[in-house]
N, C-alpha and C positions, 0 to 999 in steps of 0.2 A: 351657538352656546354663548352665554352672556359674557364670559371672561375673555372671549376673543382668542383663546389659545387654540392652536392648531393641533389636531390629533394625528400622530404619526402611525398610520395603520400598519405599516411594515414592522415597526418596533413592537406594537401591541400584539401583532400576530406571532412574532418571534417569541415574545414573553409568554404568550398563552401556550405555545407549543412546548416550551421548556417546562412550564408548570405542569402541563398534562403528562409530560414524560416523567417528571419527578413523582407525581401522584401515582403513576403506574408502578414505579419502583416501590413506593411506600405500600401499596396494596399487596405486591408480591411478597414483601418482607412480612407483612402481617399475616398473610395466608400461610407462609412458611412457619411462623411462630405458633400457629394453631395446629401444626402437625401435618399440613397438606403439602403436596409437592407441585412445584411449577417446573417448567423445563430447565430453568437456570439453577434449580436446587439439586439436580441429579448428578452434580459434577464431582463432588469432593470425595476422594478416597482418603481415609485417615492414614497419614504416613506412619511408618514404623517408629516406635518410641526410641530406638537406638540412634536415630538420626536427629540430633538436637538442634542443629543450626537451621534457623528459619528467618526469612525476611519478614519485615513488618507489613503484613497484608493490608491492614487498615490504613496505614500511611500511604501505601501505593495507591489504594483506591481513592483516597482523598486527593492525591496529586492528579490522578486521571480526571476526577470531577472538576478540579480547579482549572486544568488545561482546557476542558470542554467549554468553559465559560468564555474562553478567548475565541472569537470568531464563531459564535453560536449559529446553528442553523435555525430554521423556522419550525422544526418539528422535533426538537430534542437532540438533534445531532450536531454536526460541526460543518462550518464552511470557512476553512482556513487554507484557501488555495495558495499555491506557492508564490512568493514574492509580492503578496498583497500586504496591506497594513496589518491585517490580522496575523499573517505569518510572522511579520516582524515582532509583533507583540508577544506571540507565543515563544519566539526565540529569546526575547529578553527575559521572559519568565523562567524558561529553562536555564538560561545563563545565570540568573540570580540564584536559583536553587543549587546549581553546580558550585557556585562560589561559596554558598553557605555550607556545602559539604566539603570544602577545602580543596576543590579541584581547580586546575589551571586550564583556562579556555584558549584554544587556538582556532582560527578560522582561515580557510584557504580561499583562493580567488574565485571559487565556485560557490562560496557561502556555506560549504560544509563545516559543521561545528564539531570540535574535538575537545571534550572535557577530560583531563587526565588526572588520575590518582596515582601518585608516585609509587614505584616499587622499591624494594631494598637493593636491587642490583640494576646495572645499566644494561637492560635487556630489551628486546623488541616488545612492544605492548600487546596485550590481549584486548581486542576491540569488542564492544557490544554496541550494535547499531541498528537503527531503523529510521523512521521519518516522522516529522510533525505536520507536514502538509496533508491536506485532505481533498477529497472530491468536493464539487460544489454542494452536493447534498450528501455529505459523508457522515460516517459514524464517529463515535467518540473513542474508538479503540484501535482501529486500523492504523498501524504504524506507531501510533502514540504509545501503545503498550510496550513496544520494544525499546523505545527511548526511555520512558519513565521507569520501566522495569529495570533497565540498566542503572539508572540513577538510584533506584531503591536498593540494588545490590551494593552500591558504594555506601549508601547511608547505613545499611545494616552492618557492613564490615566495619565502618567507623564506630557504630554503637558497641560492637563486640571487641574492638581493638585488634582486629585481624589484619595482619600485614601480608603482602604477597611479594614474591621475588620479581615477577614481571609487573610493570605498570599496567593499569587497566584504563582504557579510554572508552567513554560513552559518546557515541556519535549520532548527530542528526544530519542525515544526508538530504541534500536539497533536491526538490522536484522529483520525488519518487513517483508520484501519482501520474504525472504527465497530462493532467486534466487541462491545465492552462497552457503549458508549453510541451509539445510533443518532441521527442519521444519520452516515454516514462523512464525512470531510473537514470535521468540525464546526468546528474552530477557524479554519481558513483561510476557511470559509464566513462566520464572524462577521467576520473581518478584511475580507473583500470585501463585506460589507454584505448578504449573503443571509439571515443569521439575526441576531437580536438576542442580546446576551449573556444576557439574562434567559431566553430560550428555551433557550440552551445549558446554562446552569446548572441548569435544571429537568429536563434529560434524566436518565432513571434507568436503571440497569443491571438485569439480571434479578433481583437481590436487593433491588431497590427503593432502592438508594443513589443519591443525586443527584450529578450531575457537579460542581456547584459545591462541595458539601461534600467530595467526594473530592479535588478539586484543592487545597482548603485543607488537608485532612488530610496530604497528602504534602508540603506546604510549597512549592508552585510557583505561587502566585498572585503575579504580578508587579505592578509599579506603572505600567507603560505603558498608555495607552489603546489598546484594540484598533483597528487600522486607521489609526492616526495616522501611521505611517511612510510615507515616500515611497519609491517603487521605480522606478529607472531601467529595469531589466529583470530578469526572473527566469528561471533555468535549473533544471530538475529532471532529474537523472540517475536512472535506474531500470532494474531488470531488466525484460525484456519481459513476463514472466508468461504467455507464450504460446509456441507452437512455431515461429512463422514464420521468425524470423531464423536459428535453428539449421538448420531444414529447407532454407532457401535458401542456407546457407553464408555468411551476412553477419555481420560483426562489429559493425556500428553500425546502429541504427535511428534514422532522422531522423523524429521524430514530427511529422506535419503536422496531425493531427486527433485528437480524442478522441470516443469513443462517448457518446451521450446515454443516460440511465438513468432508470428508474422502479423504486422499491421500493414495492410495494403490500402492506400488511399486511391480510390478510383474516381475519375471525372468523366461523366458522360455528357456529351454536348449535342443538343438538338436545335430547336428553333422555338422561341417564344411566340405564342399565337393565342388569339381569343378563343376561350373554351367553347363559347356558344356558337360561333360562326365558322369554325374551321371543320370541314368534313373529316370524319374518322380516318378515311384512307389517305388523307393529305397531311397528317401530323408527323412531326419529328419530336416525339414525347420522351424527353430524358427521364421524367419521373416513372414512366412505364418500364424503361430499361432498368432503373434502380430497383423497382418492385420485383422484377423477374430475378434480379441478382440476389435479393434477400432470400428468395426461395431456393435458388441454386446453391448458395453457401450452406444453407441448412441441409440440403440433400447431400452435398459433398462431405460434410462432417459426419452425417449418419452412415455414409458408405464406408467410412474408415473406423468404425467401432470394432473393439473397444479402445478407449484411450485417445479420443480425438473430440475436439469441440470447435464450434465456429458460429459466428453471428455477425450481422451488420449492426454496429452500435451508434456511430455518429453520422448524421445525415444533414446536409445543407442543400436546400432547394432554392433555385433562382428562377424568376424574381420573387417567388414565395407570395404570390397573390392569388386570391380565391378564384378569380375568373381568367387566369392566364395559364396556358399549358406550359409546364416547366421547360425552359430552354437549356438549363444546365443543372446537374446535380453532382455534388461531391460527397462521397460517403466512404467510411472506413470499414474494411473487413478485418475481423480479428479471428485468426485461426491458431489453435494450440494443440500440442501433443508432446508427451515425453519420448515418443518414438521418432527419431530423426527421419526415417524413411517415410513415415506417414505424413510428417510435417512438410517434407519436400514435395510429396505427391499432391497434397492438398493445395499447396501454393500453385503448382503447375496447373491443376484443374481449375482453380479460381481464375487464373490468368486466361486460360482458354475460354472459359465460360463468359467472362466479361467481354472479350473481343467478339465472341459468337453472338451474344445478345445485341451488342452494338451493331453488328453487321445486319442482323435480322431486322432491326428497326431504323436503319439508316443514320445511326448516331456516330459521333466521334468518340473515341475512347483513349484515355491516357491513364497510366498507372504509376504510382510512386511508392517505394518502400519507405514507410515512416517509422517503423519500429521492428526490431528483430533481435532474438537471441536463440541460440541452439539449446537443446535440452541440457540440463545441468545434472552432474553427479557430484554431490557434496562429499567432503573429505571423509573417507571411511573411518579413519581413526577418531575424528571428532564425533561422527555419528555414533560410534561405539561408546564414547564417553557419555553422550547425552542419554543413550539407551540404558547404560549402567546406572546413571544417577537417578533416572526415573524409577528403575527397579529398586534401587537401594532406599529411596524415599517412600516406597510403597504405593506409587501412583500407577493406575492402569495405563497402559500405553500401547501404541502400535506404530509400525513404520508407515509413512505416508509420503505421497508425492505432492508437492505444492502445485496447485492449479493456477496460481497467479505468479506474476513476476515480482521480484523483490531485489533490493540493493545487494543482498547476499549473492544473487546470481552473477552479478558482475564482479564483486570482490573475490568470489571463488576462483576467478581466473588469475589472480595475482597473489593469493594467500589461502591457506587452509581455512575453510568456512563451513558452517553448519547452521541449521535453523531448528528452533523449538517452536511447536505450535500448541495452542490451547483451543478448545471448542468455542463456537459462537452459536447463539440460539437460532435454530432453524437454518443454519448455514448462511444467514443473511449478512451481506456486507455491501459497501458502496451504497449505503442507504441509511437515512437518519434513524431508522428503527433498529439498526445494528445493536446487538446486545451480548454481553458476556456476564459472568457472575464474578463477585469478589473472590470466591473460592477458586475459580478457574484461573484468574489473574495471578493469585498468590501461588498456586501450584506450578504454573509455567515459570514464574520468576524464581521459585525455589529450585527447580531443576536447572534453570539458567545459572543461578548463583553457585550451586555445587559443581556444575560442569566448568564454569569459569575458574573457580578455585583450583580444580584439578589441573587445569592447563597453566594457570598463572603461578601456581606453587605457593602453598601456605608456608610462612616463616614461623618456626617454633613448634 
């Protein structure tokens, strides 16, 4: 080109993806305006007129869209992985919005952010929390809805001049996703006493960078001692990340339990060799062992139905060359169930299967637990509050078990905790095509607001 300017293809691709995503939203809105129905339009149950308090749904949606511009993905989603520059930028935006809402920000040594709206009495605060970090190809709402929904609760209370006895704290928990630094829910885990800070600081990403060093690099090491805060109760609003609510035509999920989980990192070691010149009966093929384990994990999960899932998600092959038999593979098995007995049985069976496959093929086998939590039962009293508020607001609702791990699972160990869920289109999450509707977001946040007010105590 005559100007000599270089074209940044990555930037152009990202821009094109965002434009296409917005055009899709515009088309859906126009279709709806003509009286037709799209999946995201089937969500809203009109609340009963007797319940007057509502959050500002349009403002919440605008905030979600604005945060999505920070660390944009290449296909309309988000790539705001923890402790990256994009994560820091998102944190600064959230902090600015909190300051504008009159809140006071505190940050602990794990980078957890706590924005406080004062109460009228010196009581333990009610917390609303989730996360701003995303998967590498993450959606625009996973985690973010819970943080910005909490902020919208505060903004709406400010608009209406409503005061509460208990302070209210909106929290951004660091490294919920675990995409860059395993395990997931790392900082809330330190807060709840499951991990030490030294352990967390020593976690390394695929490039060998340490969590503690990266937290310092982006400037978000706070001064508060992790876990020193007192919590009266905690609420987490989240998209379902599954298809049940949409399929059942329900607007609100009242989360009663969370699945337990094991992440098992398995290393199979064989011998690198030339693909073309090594006889089939003389190979030590670590890749073959991994392939057999993928099938075994699937079979083990199927054998424990209902209420059990499992898959191999992360795979690293060495030397990862097209004409070399893999000499080593490292892969992670993810197994989950809300039933402790099934979870324990699946772990034992995966462990036996890995060693059996390795023995069959002459491979070395090493296993490491890189993530775990037992099944969770959320606070029955708070569950009852959420259920009652969904009913009072006129939203269709159902009890549901969370299929994914959340920071609420850890905080539930140290304080009464509950989750509120809204649907997502097709149950799709951890994907740039993840989508919810403005009505779903507003409904979930309305229930969140009324439940928090019930527990925090309205003055006057």
